[in-house]
C-alpha positions in Angstrom: -7.4 98.0 22.0 -5.1 97.5 19.0 -2.1 96.4 21.1 -4.3 93.8 22.8 -5.3 92.5 19.4 -1.7 92.3 18.2 -0.7 90.4 21.3 -3.6 87.9 20.9 -2.7 87.4 17.2 0.9 86.7 18.3 -0.1 84.2 20.9 -2.4 82.5 18.5 0.4 82.2 15.9 2.7 80.7 18.5 0.1 78.2 19.6 -0.5 77.2 15.9 3.2 76.9 15.3 3.8 74.8 18.3 0.7 72.6 17.7 1.6 72.3 14.1 5.1 71.1 14.9 3.7 68.7 17.5 6.0 69.8 20.3 5.3 68.4 23.7 5.6 70.7 26.7 8.7 68.7 27.8 10.4 69.4 24.4 9.7 73.1 24.8 11.3 73.1 28.3 14.3 71.2 27.1 14.8 73.7 24.2 14.6 76.6 26.7 17.3 74.9 28.8 19.5 74.4 25.7 19.5 78.2 25.0 20.6 78.8 28.6 23.4 76.3 28.2 24.4 77.9 24.9 24.6 81.3 26.6 26.8 79.9 29.4 29.2 78.4 26.8 29.3 81.8 25.0 30.2 83.5 28.3 32.9 80.9 29.1 34.3 81.3 25.6 34.5 85.1 25.9 36.2 84.8 29.3 38.7 82.4 27.8 39.4 84.8 24.9 40.0 87.6 27.4 42.5 85.4 29.4 44.3 84.5 26.1 44.4 88.2 25.1 46.1 89.0 28.5 48.5 86.1 27.9 49.7 87.7 24.6 49.9 91.2 26.1 52.1 89.9 29.0 54.5 88.4 26.4 54.7 91.9 24.8 52.5 91.2 21.8 50.3 93.9 20.3 46.7 92.8 19.9 45.6 93.9 16.4 42.1 92.4 16.3 39.8 90.3 18.4 36.9 88.2 17.1 37.7 89.3 13.6 35.5 87.8 10.9 36.8 87.4 7.3 35.3 85.1 4.7 32.8 83.8 7.2 35.6 82.6 9.5 36.1 84.1 13.0 39.7 84.5 14.1 39.7 84.9 17.9 42.9 86.9 18.2 45.2 88.5 15.7 48.4 89.7 17.3 51.9 90.8 16.4 54.9 89.7 18.4 58.5 90.6 17.3 57.4 91.1 13.7 55.4 87.9 13.5 51.7 87.9 12.8 49.9 85.5 15.1 46.5 84.1 14.3 45.1 82.4 17.4 42.2 80.1 18.0 41.0 80.0 21.7 39.3 76.9 22.9 37.9 77.0 26.5 36.3 74.1 28.3 34.9 73.8 31.8 34.9 70.0 31.8 37.1 67.2 30.5 34.8 65.0 28.5 36.6 61.7 27.8 39.9 63.5 28.7 39.8 65.5 25.5 42.0 68.5 25.1 40.2 71.6 24.1 42.7 72.0 21.2 41.5 68.8 19.7 38.4 70.8 18.6 40.6 72.5 16.0 40.4 69.9 13.3 41.9 69.9 9.8 38.9 71.7 8.2 39.0 74.5 10.9 42.8 74.9 10.3 42.3 75.2 6.5 39.6 77.8 7.0 41.9 79.7 9.5 44.8 79.7 7.0 42.5 81.0 4.2 41.2 83.7 6.5 44.7 84.7 7.5 45.7 85.0 3.9 42.8 87.2 3.2 43.6 89.4 6.3 47.2 89.7 5.2 46.2 90.8 1.6 43.8 93.3 3.1 46.4 94.7 5.4 49.2 94.4 2.8 51.2 92.2 5.0 51.7 89.3 2.6 55.5 89.2 3.3 55.1 89.1 7.1 56.0 85.9 8.9 53.0 84.1 10.3 52.3 81.8 13.2 49.1 79.9 14.0 48.5 79.3 17.7 45.9 77.4 19.6 45.3 78.5 23.2 43.6 75.7 25.1 42.0 76.7 28.4 40.6 74.3 30.9 38.5 76.3 33.3 36.4 74.2 35.8 33.6 76.0 37.6 34.9 77.6 40.8 38.5 76.9 40.1 41.5 78.7 38.5 41.9 78.3 34.8 44.7 76.3 33.2 46.0 77.9 30.0 48.1 75.8 27.6 49.5 77.8 24.7 50.3 75.7 21.6 52.5 78.3 19.7 53.0 77.3 16.1 50.4 74.6 16.4 50.1 74.3 12.6 51.5 76.0 9.5 50.4 77.3 6.1 50.7 74.6 3.4 
C-alpha cells in the first residue's frame, strides 16, 4: 500500500508541476522528441570520435586520453605523435545546414578554452616543454552513407 501512495504522490506532483507551468500536451510531446534528437546527436558524436581515434592510430599516434575534462572543458582526443602533443576537437554532422563545415563550430571562444585546458593538462602531466598541435577533425556522416573525415591538423595555435 505504501508504494501505491508514493506513486500517487509522484503523479500528483507531476500534474501540479505541468499545470503550474501551463504546458500544453503538444509542448510535452515536442520536448520528448527533443530528448530523442539530443540522444541521436550524442550517438553520432561518439561514433565520430571513434572514427577520429582510429584515424590517429593509423597514423601511428598514441592515444593518451579521450573525452578528457579539465577546467570544465572537454577535450575529445589527446594524442602524441612523433613527440608532439595533439589536442583534438571532433565535430561530426549528419547534414549540411547552409553548407556549413563542421569545423566552423569551433569558434574563437572554444579555441581559447581548449588552449587553456591544454595548458592545464600539460602542467598536470609535467609536459610544459612538449611541442603542441591543435587539430579539428571535421566529419560529415550522412545517414546511410560512408563518413567523410577532414583533418585540419594545426588548425590553430597557442597565443
